[in-house]
N, C-alpha and C positions, 0 to 999 in steps of 0.2 A: 897223621893230620898235622899240617904245618900251620903255625900262627905267624902272622906278619904284623909288625908295629912300625908305623912311620913316625918320623920326627924331623924337625928342622924347618918347618914352615914358618911363615911370619909376614911382616909388612916390610917392603923394600921399595926404594925409589926407582924410577925408570933408569935403566942402565946399570943397576946394581946386580949383585950376585947372591945366590943362596945355594946351600948344599942340603939336599934331602937325604935322609938315611932310612933304611928299612931293615929292621932286625928280624930275623927268622928264628923260630924255635919249634921243636916238636917233630922235626924231620931231618933228613940228611940233606943239608943245603946244596951241596954240590950235585945233587941229583935233579935239581930244578932249573929250568929256564925261567928267567925273571923279566918282568916288564913294569913300566910306569904308564899310567893312564891319568887323565885329568878330566874334570867336569866343570865347565864354565857355567855361569848362571844361565838357565834357560836352554842348556844344550845337553847332549848325550855325553856319556863317559867315553872319551876318545883316546886313542892310542898316542903315546908320546915317544917311547923308546923301549927297546928290548935287548937282552943280552943272553948269550948261551951260557951253559953251565961253567965253561972254562973261562969265559970272558973274552975269548978271541973273536967272537962274532957279535956284532951289534947292528941295530937298525934304528932309524929315527924317522919321525914324521918330517916332511920337508920344512915345515915352519920353524923347527928348532935346530935344524942341521947347522953346525958351525957355532952354535951358542950353548947347547946342552951336551953333556957327556954322561953316559951311563957307565958304571963300573961296578965291580963286586970284589969282595974279599971273602973267599970261602973259609979262611981260618977264623974269621970273625962272624960268619953267618950273616953278612950284611951286604946289601946292594945300595948303591948311591946314585943320586942324580945331581950332578953339578950344573947349575943354571947360571949362565952369564948373560950380560947385555939384556936384562929382562925388560919386557915391554908390558904395557897395560893389558894387552890381549893374552898374556900368560897368566893372568889372574884366574885362579881356579882352585878347586880341591884336588889334590894330587893323591893318587892311590898306587900302592905297590901291589903287584900281582905275581903269583907263582904258578908254574906249569909243571906237570909231571914229565913233560918231554924235554930232555936236557938240551937238545939242539934247537928248540923252537925259537923263532924270532916272530912269534905270532902277533898280529895286529888287531885281532878281534877279541872281545871280552870273553866269548864262550870258549876260547882256548886256554883260559886261566881259571882253574877251580878255586884257587886260594887268593884271598884279598885281605888287605889291611883296612883300617877304619878311615883312613884319609887324613891329610894334613892341609890346612888352608895356606895358600900363597896369595898375597895381595900385592900388586905392583901399582904404586901411586904415581901420578904424573904431575 
């Protein structure tokens, strides 16, 4: 059973940057495909980005393409989400998710059995 802990959220101004981290423990990190989701106020938990076990394959929701970058360091058991050019609509709780399928770039919540507790990102205008 893998445990996931996010960090790096906070308050940032429009146009600013943040880097979220998700540290994994309790499993073999390189066996897992990883993803980031977010839940904005009044909305569902939506897909943001995903990365395969090797890091060679990634996928993004259209609204963050060119601004966000997902990456991973298997030696550190950590996945990252670099967020640049932040907008007010990026305000949300961001969740890290893990899948037993190494090659998955899944975009739906039910493809990820493992979840972190979330970290708040607030973009002020």
